[in-house]
N, C-alpha and C positions, 0 to 999 in steps of 0.2 A: 147479222151481226157477227156471227162467227167468222165469216169471211172477212169482215172489216178488221176483226181482232187479229186474224191471221195475217192480213196485209200490214197492219200496224206492227205486228211482231217481226215480220220480215223487214219492214222499213227500219225498225229499231236495230235489228241485227245488221243490216246494211250500214246504218249509221255508226254502230260500234266498230265494224270492220274499217270503215272510212276513218274514224277517229284513231283506231289503232294504226292504220297505214300512215295517217298524217303524223302521228307521234313517231313512228319508225322513220318516216321520211324526214321529219324535222331533226331527229337525232342524227341520221345519216348526213343531212345537209350541214348540221352543226359540226360534225366530225370532218366533213369535206372542207368546210370553210376554215376550221382550225388548221387542217393540213395545209391549205392554201396560204393562210396567214403565216404559218411557220415557215413555209417555203419562201414566201416573199421576204420575211425577216432574214432568213439565211442568205437570200440573194442580195438584200440590202447590206448585210454585214460583209459579204464577199465584195460587193461593189465599193463599199467604203474602204476596205483593206486595199483593193486595187487602186483606188483613187489616192490613198495615202502613199502607196508604193510609187505611183506615177509622180506624185508631188515630190517625194524624196529624191527620185531620179532626176527630176527637173531641177531641183535645188543643187544637186551634185553637179549636174551638167553646167549650171550657171556658175558655180564656184570654179569648176575646171576652166570655163571660158574666161573668167576673171583672172585666174592664175596664168593662163596662156597669154592674155592681153598684157599682163604685168611682165611676163618674160619677154614679150616682143618689145615692150617699152624699155625694159632694162637693156636689151640687146642694142636697141637704137641709141640709147644713152651711152652705152659702152663704146659703140662704134664712133659716136661723136667725140667722146673723150679721147679715144685712141687717135682720131684724125687730128684733134687739136694738139695732142702730145707730139705727133709726128711733125706738125707745123712748127711747134716750139723747138723740137730737136733740129729742124732745118734752120731755124733762126739762130739757134745757139751755134750750129756748125758754121753758119755764115759769119757770125760775130767772131768766132774762133779764128776763122780764115782771115778776117780783116785784122784782128789783133796780131796774128802771125805775120801778115804782110806789113803792118805798121812796125812791128818789132824788127823785121828784116830791113825795112827802109831806115829805121832809126840806127840800127847797127851799121848800115852802109854810110849813113850821114856821119856818125861818130868816127868811123874809119876815115872818111873823107876829110873831116875836120882835123883829125889827128895827123893825117898825112900833110894837110895844108899847114898846120901849125908847126910841124917839124920843119917843113921847108921854109916857112916864113920865120919861124923861131930861130933857126940857125942863122938867118940873115939879120934879124933884129934883136935877138936874145929876149924874146917876150915869153911870159909864162903861158902855159897852156890853159885854155878856158875849160871850165868844168860844165858839163851838160846836166849834171844831176843837181 
């Protein structure tokens, strides 16, 4: 019986050590898991900040692209307006030339009529016609 008690005592001691080791191991595991969770939280925070930064950069790039597209559109519109303005200037120049030519022709005709009236008027004593 003594030997049985001795064996039971040793078994109880082994169980106490195992329980103590399990408690220590559980504490260590809890600490280890807490560290891992904290590390994962920090990584998630960093990833979230990076994602927010990337999103901000993407939005900025999109705005810059829209501004660039607007500048291109405005440049094309400006070129179109300048082209139309040159066309109108050419038309005005053409009309001005035609008016000048007509004015010259009118002056020539007036001179011709005046000359003819003088030559015919002196023959027939007729009044000079008015062109205005």
